[in-house]
C-alpha positions in Angstrom: 122.8 93.0 66.5 123.9 96.2 68.2 121.3 98.9 68.1 123.6 101.6 66.7 122.9 104.0 63.8 125.2 104.0 60.8 127.2 106.9 59.6 125.1 108.0 56.6 127.0 110.4 54.2 125.2 113.5 52.9 126.7 113.5 49.4 127.9 111.1 46.7 129.6 111.7 43.4 127.5 111.8 40.2 130.5 111.5 37.9 132.8 114.2 38.9 130.1 116.3 40.6 129.3 115.8 44.3 125.5 116.0 44.9 123.3 115.8 47.9 121.8 112.3 48.2 118.2 113.4 48.0 117.4 115.0 44.7 114.2 115.7 42.8 112.5 113.7 40.0 110.5 115.8 37.5 108.2 113.0 36.3 105.2 114.0 38.3 105.3 117.7 37.2 103.3 117.2 33.9 99.6 116.3 33.9 97.9 112.9 34.5 99.7 110.0 32.9 102.8 112.2 32.5 101.1 113.9 29.6 100.2 117.5 29.0 100.5 120.6 31.2 100.4 120.4 35.0 97.1 120.7 36.8 98.5 123.7 38.6 101.3 125.5 36.7 102.3 127.9 39.5 102.5 125.0 42.0 104.8 123.1 39.7 107.1 126.1 39.4 107.0 126.6 43.2 108.0 123.0 43.9 111.1 123.3 41.7 112.1 126.5 43.3 111.5 125.2 46.8 113.5 122.1 46.0 116.6 124.1 45.2 116.0 126.3 48.3 116.1 123.1 50.4 119.5 122.0 48.9 118.5 119.9 46.0 121.3 120.0 43.4 120.3 116.9 41.4 117.2 117.1 39.2 116.2 114.1 37.0 114.1 114.8 34.0 113.4 113.6 30.4 112.2 115.2 27.2 109.4 112.6 27.1 107.9 113.7 30.4 104.9 115.7 29.1 106.4 115.4 26.5 108.4 118.7 26.7 106.5 119.9 29.8 108.9 118.9 32.6 112.0 120.4 30.9 110.1 123.6 30.0 109.0 124.0 33.7 112.5 123.4 34.9 113.9 126.1 32.7 111.1 128.5 33.6 111.6 128.0 37.3 115.3 127.8 37.6 117.1 129.3 34.6 119.8 130.7 34.9 120.8 127.6 36.9 122.8 127.8 40.1 126.4 126.6 39.9 126.7 122.9 40.7 123.1 122.0 39.8 123.2 118.6 38.1 120.6 118.3 35.4 120.2 114.7 34.4 118.0 113.4 31.5 117.3 110.2 29.8 116.9 109.0 26.2 115.6 105.8 24.6 111.9 106.4 24.5 109.3 108.9 23.3 105.6 109.4 23.8 102.8 108.7 21.4 99.4 110.4 21.0 97.8 107.7 23.2 100.2 108.2 26.1 102.3 105.2 25.3 106.1 105.0 25.6 107.4 103.7 22.3 111.1 103.0 22.1 113.5 105.4 20.3 116.8 103.7 20.5 118.4 104.1 17.2 121.7 106.1 17.5 120.2 108.9 15.4 117.2 109.1 17.7 119.4 109.2 20.8 121.4 112.0 19.4 118.3 114.0 18.3 116.8 113.6 21.8 120.0 114.7 23.6 120.0 117.9 21.5 116.3 118.4 22.2 117.0 118.2 25.9 119.8 120.7 25.6 117.5 123.1 23.7 114.5 122.9 26.0 116.6 123.1 29.2 118.7 125.9 27.9 122.1 124.4 28.6 125.2 123.4 26.6 125.9 120.3 28.5 124.0 117.8 30.7 125.5 116.5 33.9 124.5 113.0 32.7 122.1 111.3 30.3 120.7 107.8 31.0 120.3 105.4 28.2 117.0 103.7 28.9 117.2 100.1 27.9 113.9 98.8 26.5 112.3 95.6 27.7 111.6 93.0 25.0 108.5 94.1 23.0 106.4 92.3 20.4 107.5 93.3 16.8 110.4 95.4 18.0 114.1 94.6 17.9 116.2 97.3 19.5 119.5 98.2 17.8 122.6 96.5 19.2 123.5 97.8 22.6 127.1 98.4 21.3 125.7 100.8 18.7 123.8 102.7 21.3 126.8 102.9 23.7 129.0 104.1 20.9 126.6 107.0 20.1 126.4 107.9 23.8 130.2 108.0 23.9 130.4 110.2 20.8 128.0 112.6 22.5 130.2 112.7 25.5 133.3 113.2 23.5 131.6 116.2 21.8 131.0 117.7 25.3 127.2 117.5 25.1 127.0 115.2 28.1 129.4 115.0 31.0 128.5 111.5 32.1 126.7 108.4 30.7 124.2 106.5 32.7 122.0 103.5 32.2 118.4 102.8 33.1 116.5 99.5 33.4 119.6 97.3 33.0 120.6 93.8 34.1 123.9 93.0 35.7 125.1 91.5 32.5 124.3 94.6 30.5 126.0 96.8 33.1 129.1 94.7 33.0 129.1 94.8 29.2 128.8 98.6 29.1 131.6 98.9 31.7 133.9 96.9 29.4 133.6 99.8 26.9 133.1 103.0 28.7 132.7 104.7 32.1 129.2 104.8 33.7 128.4 107.4 36.3 124.9 106.3 37.3 122.3 103.5 37.0 118.6 103.9 37.4 116.7 100.7 38.1 113.5 99.9 40.1 114.4 99.3 43.7 112.8 99.6 47.1 112.5 97.7 50.4 109.7 95.7 48.7 111.6 95.0 45.5 115.3 94.2 45.8 115.5 92.3 42.5 118.3 94.5 41.4 120.4 94.1 44.5 123.2 92.6 42.4 123.2 95.7 40.2 123.3 98.0 43.2 126.2 96.1 44.7 128.2 96.2 41.5 127.6 99.9 41.3 128.8 100.3 44.8 132.0 98.3 44.1 132.6 100.4 41.0 131.8 103.7 42.7 128.8 104.3 40.5 125.7 106.2 41.8 122.6 104.0 42.0 119.4 105.9 41.5 116.3 103.8 42.4 113.0 104.5 40.6 109.8 103.3 42.3 111.6 103.9 45.6 108.3 103.5 47.5 107.0 100.6 45.4 105.3 100.6 42.1 103.4 103.7 41.1 100.9 101.6 39.2 97.4 101.1 40.8 96.9 97.9 42.6 100.6 97.2 43.1 102.3 96.9 46.5 103.3 100.2 48.1 106.0 100.6 50.7 103.9 103.0 52.7 101.1 100.4 53.2 103.3 97.8 54.9 102.7 97.3 58.6 106.4 97.1 59.4 107.0 100.4 57.7 104.1 102.0 59.6 105.4 100.6 62.9 108.8 102.1 62.4 107.3 105.4 61.3 105.3 105.5 64.6 108.5 104.9 66.6 110.1 108.0 65.1 107.0 110.2 64.7 107.8 110.1 61.0 105.7 109.3 57.9 105.9 105.9 56.2 107.3 107.5 53.1 110.2 109.0 55.1 110.9 105.6 56.5 111.0 104.0 53.1 113.4 106.7 51.7 115.5 106.7 54.9 116.0 102.9 54.5 117.3 103.4 51.0 119.8 106.1 52.1 121.1 103.9 54.8 121.2 100.7 52.7 124.1 101.8 50.6 126.1 105.0 50.4 125.9 105.3 46.6 122.1 105.5 46.6 120.9 108.8 45.2 117.2 109.5 45.7 115.0 111.4 43.2 111.5 111.3 44.7 109.1 113.4 42.7 106.0 115.4 43.6 103.9 118.3 42.5 103.3 119.5 46.1 105.5 121.6 48.2 104.3 119.9 51.4 105.1 116.5 50.0 108.5 117.7 48.8 109.3 119.0 52.3 108.2 115.6 53.7 110.5 113.7 51.3 113.4 115.9 52.1 112.9 115.1 55.8 113.9 111.5 55.1 117.5 112.6 55.1 117.2 113.7 58.8 115.7 110.4 59.9 118.2 107.9 61.3 117.0 104.3 61.5 118.4 102.1 64.3 119.6 98.5 63.7 116.3 97.4 65.3 114.4 99.5 62.8 116.3 98.0 59.9 115.8 94.5 61.2 112.0 95.1 61.4 111.9 96.5 57.9 114.1 93.8 56.3 112.2 90.9 58.0 
């Protein structure tokens, strides 16, 4: 294998909007467990403003982050929004008093939550909204996927959302959705440690759909494997005088040109570290070490 670096593009289309490939995810802005106000309100506002200063033009959020908290912080920090800033939200779930994530997938619930996102963010249209597909749950049968897709398409036709995305989908579900409407992005768990959805990523690449991995550095849950703890990742990081997190994110950027990253943090220093992944070029030797 020749030890040459690939040509890694800086931007990719999110629907009709070109965005930089490293964006920002707002999930970590609220308090512990993605519930309640942030531990440090001023720091959360500073992170958002610094992200935009560093060139972030794609912010991923949801009304159920907090709930309400992430959207309210985004509006406080960044409104009026810069031209070309893509605000992307998701629907299909809510929060309960215990911090759970109950599904909210009836068409009327999807519509209500899109309107709530618009109100709290202070916009008339969202760049995209992801329909979060719920995993099978005891005593819960979600509405037919076709009914949910039809409601999302109606919201798009009304001009409330520019693009429709999907989250947590199988290849079969993606193909079914594509038979009915255009999809601009897919959010699935994906990292160098978990390539279960490689088939979905490759279908997105073939269809020129942005693929937005969540858990890009491994599962966020305690006790689960982390990309940054892997010896191979740490070895490559030492070669480049980089951090293991930068290596894990850089691998994603080089793996496929349609990957859009949305790493989240409540720390300016961590934000700047994440943004540095876009400047890190992995060699073919690095990639072979990581993918072994």
